PAZAPA-4460 file (N, C-alpha, C; in steps of 0.05 Angstrom, whole numbers, plus 32768, in hexadecimal, padded with zeros to 4 digits):
% residues 89
    n_x    n_y    n_z   ca_x   ca_y   ca_z    c_x    c_y    c_z   seq   type   mol
   8586   877A   8983   8582   8784   8964   8584   8767   894C     1      X     A
   8576   8769   894C   857C   874A   893C   858D   8757   8918     2      X     A
   859E   8750   8909   85A4   8757   88ED   859E   874D   88DF     3      X     A
   8591   8754   88CF   8594   875D   88A4   8597   8751   889B     4      X     A
   85B7   8759   889F   85D0   875D   887D   85D9   873B   8890     5      X     A
   85C6   872B   8886   85C7   870F   887E   85DA   8705   8863     6      X     A
   85ED   86F1   8853   85F5   86E8   883D   85DB   86DB   8835     7      X     A
   85D6   86E7   881C   85C7   86CF   880F   85CB   86B5   87F7     8      X     A
   85D1   86A0   87FF   85E2   8692   87F7   85DB   8685   87E0     9      X     A
   85E7   8679   87D1   85F1   8671   87B3   85FA   8656   87B4    10      X     A
   85DF   8643   87A8   85D8   8625   87B4   85EB   861D   87AE    11      X     A
   8605   8621   8794   8613   861D   8781   8628   8621   877C    12      X     A
   8637   861E   8795   8657   8628   8795   866C   860A   8790    13      X     A
   867D   8616   8782   8691   860D   8781   86B4   8629   8789    14      X     A
   86C7   8616   8796   86DC   861D   8798   86EB   8628   877D    15      X     A
   8702   8625   877A   8712   8629   875B   872E   862E   8774    16      X     A
   8744   8623   8776   875C   861F   877A   876B   862F   8766    17      X     A
   8784   8646   8764   8797   8645   875A   87AA   8642   875C    18      X     A
   87BB   8637   8755   87CE   8638   8768   87CF   863E   877F    19      X     A
   87DB   8643   8794   87D1   8657   87B7   87BD   8661   87C0    20      X     A
   87B1   8660   87AC   878A   867C   87B1   8779   8665   87AE    21      X     A
   875A   866E   87C1   8744   8655   87B7   872A   8678   87B8    22      X     A
   8724   8670   879F   8705   8679   879F   86F1   8678   87A6    23      X     A
   86DA   867D   87A5   86C7   8675   87A7   86A7   8691   8794    24      X     A
   8698   867E   878D   8690   8681   876C   867D   866D   8761    25      X     A
   8666   8678   8765   8658   8664   8751   8652   8655   873F    26      X     A
   865C   8639   8747   8664   8615   872E   865C   8624   871B    27      X     A
   863F   862F   8706   8645   863F   86F5   8663   8659   86DB    28      X     A
   8675   8662   86FA   8678   8678   86EE   8694   865D   86EF    29      X     A
   86A1   8659   8710   86B4   8638   8709   86AD   862E   86F5    30      X     A
   86A2   8623   86E7   86B2   8611   86D2   86B4   861A   86BE    31      X     A
   869E   8634   86B8   86A7   8645   86A1   86CD   8656   869F    32      X     A
   86D5   864F   86BD   86EC   864B   86BA   8701   863D   86BE    33      X     A
   86F4   8630   86CF   8701   8617   86BF   8709   860C   86AE    34      X     A
   86F5   8610   8698   86ED   860B   8672   8709   861B   8664    35      X     A
   870B   8638   8677   871F   864A   8665   8735   864D   8662    36      X     A
   873A   863B   867B   875A   8633   8687   8761   861D   8679    37      X     A
   8745   8602   8674   875C   85F0   865E   8779   85F0   8660    38      X     A
   8766   8601   863F   877C   860E   862C   8790   8618   863B    39      X     A
   8797   8629   8654   87AA   8635   8651   87C3   862E   8653    40      X     A
   87E0   863D   864B   8801   863A   864A   8809   864F   865C    41      X     A
   8814   8641   8674   8823   8656   8688   8840   866B   867A    42      X     A
   8835   867E   867C   8845   8696   8677   8855   8692   868C    43      X     A
   8876   869C   868C   8886   86AF   8699   8895   86C2   868E    44      X     A
   88AE   86C2   8697   88C0   86D4   8692   88D6   86D1   86A2    45      X     A
   88EC   86E1   8689   88FD   86E9   86A2   8913   86FE   8696    46      X     A
   891E   8713   86B2   892D   8724   86A9   892A   8733   86A7    47      X     A
   8937   874D   869B   892D   876D   869D   8938   8780   8684    48      X     A
   8926   8781   867E   8925   8799   8671   8933   8796   864A    49      X     A
   893E   878C   8638   8944   8788   8623   8950   8766   8622    50      X     A
   8957   8760   8645   8961   8746   8646   894B   872F   864B    51      X     A
   892E   8739   8652   8919   8728   8664   890C   871E   863D    52      X     A
   8912   86FF   864A   890C   86F5   863D   88E2   86E3   8643    53      X     A
   88D0   86D9   8633   88B9   86CF   863B   88C7   86B5   862B    54      X     A
   88B0   86AA   8642   88AE   868A   8647   8893   8680   8642    55      X     A
   8875   8674   862F   8868   8663   862E   886E   8648   8628    56      X     A
   8856   8643   8633   8853   8627   862F   8862   860E   8650    57      X     A
   885D   85F4   864B   886E   85F2   8661   884A   85E5   8674    58      X     A
   8859   85E5   867B   8843   85D4   86A1   881C   85D8   869B    59      X     A
   880E   85D5   86A6   87F8   85CE   86AC   87E9   85ED   86B5    60      X     A
   87DB   85FD   86AD   87E0   860E   86CE   87C8   85FD   86E3    61      X     A
   87D5   8606   8700   87D5   85EB   8715   87B5   85F7   871F    62      X     A
   8797   85F7   8711   8786   8602   871D   8771   85E0   871B    63      X     A
   875B   85F5   8733   8749   85CA   8749   8728   85E4   873E    64      X     A
   8723   85C3   873F   8700   85DD   874F   86F7   85BA   8762    65      X     A
   86E8   85C8   8770   86D9   85BE   8782   86BF   85C8   8789    66      X     A
   86A4   85B1   8797   8691   85BA   8792   868C   85CE   87B9    67      X     A
   8687   85DC   87BB   8673   85E7   87DD   866B   85DF   87DB    68      X     A
   8659   85DA   87F3   8643   85DB   8800   863D   85E7   880D    69      X     A
   8623   85F3   880C   8618   8607   8817   8615   860B   8835    70      X     A
   8617   85F9   884B   8621   860A   885F   8641   860F   8868    71      X     A
   8654   8606   8852   8668   860D   8855   8674   8628   884E    72      X     A
   8658   8632   883B   8652   8645   8824   8656   8661   8845    73      X     A
   863E   864D   884B   8631   8670   8863   864E   866A   8876    74      X     A
   8654   8659   8875   8659   865C   88A7   8687   8665   8898    75      X     A
   8676   866E   8873   8697   8678   886E   8695   8694   886C    76      X     A
   8676   869A   8867   866A   86B0   8861   866B   86B6   8872    77      X     A
   865F   86B1   8891   865F   86C2   88B8   8671   86C9   88AF    78      X     A
   8690   86B8   88AB   869E   86B1   88CA   86B4   86C3   88B4    79      X     A
   86B1   86D8   889B   86C0   86E6   887D   86D6   86E1   8881    80      X     A
   86E5   86F2   8886   8706   86F8   8871   8711   86E1   8889    81      X     A
   8724   86C9   887B   8738   86BD   8899   875E   86DA   8894    82      X     A
   8754   86DE   88B3   8769   86FB   88BB   877D   86DA   88C9    83      X     A
   879B   86DE   88C0   87A9   86D1   88CE   87A7   86E0   88DF    84      X     A
   87A5   86D4   8909   87BE   86DE   891C   87CE   86E3   890F    85      X     A
   87E3   86F5   8924   87F1   8701   891E   880A   86F6   8936    86      X     A
   881C   86EA   8938   8825   86DC   8952   884D   86F3   8962    87      X     A
   8842   86EE   8974   885C   8702   897E   8870   86ED   8984    88      X     A
   888F   86EB   897E   88AC   86E1   897D   88B1   86F0   8997    89      X     A
***
């Protein structure tokens, strides 16, 4: 029995790398995210309750974008989400 559940590929896909995570989306949307984040400032907090301090500024966001060809996108869609194999010690 043939499957009818086939992914419909978007021809222009990009991968956005945000820190340690990667996301696939259309190039147009990826470019919009890149434009929005180009003026972003880093935010961090230290401490708890009344001792909590907020920090804004410093290093630029760790973000980059690369184009993803249609063949790689389709291979990823057919493979599905990556699941790490459990190792027994």
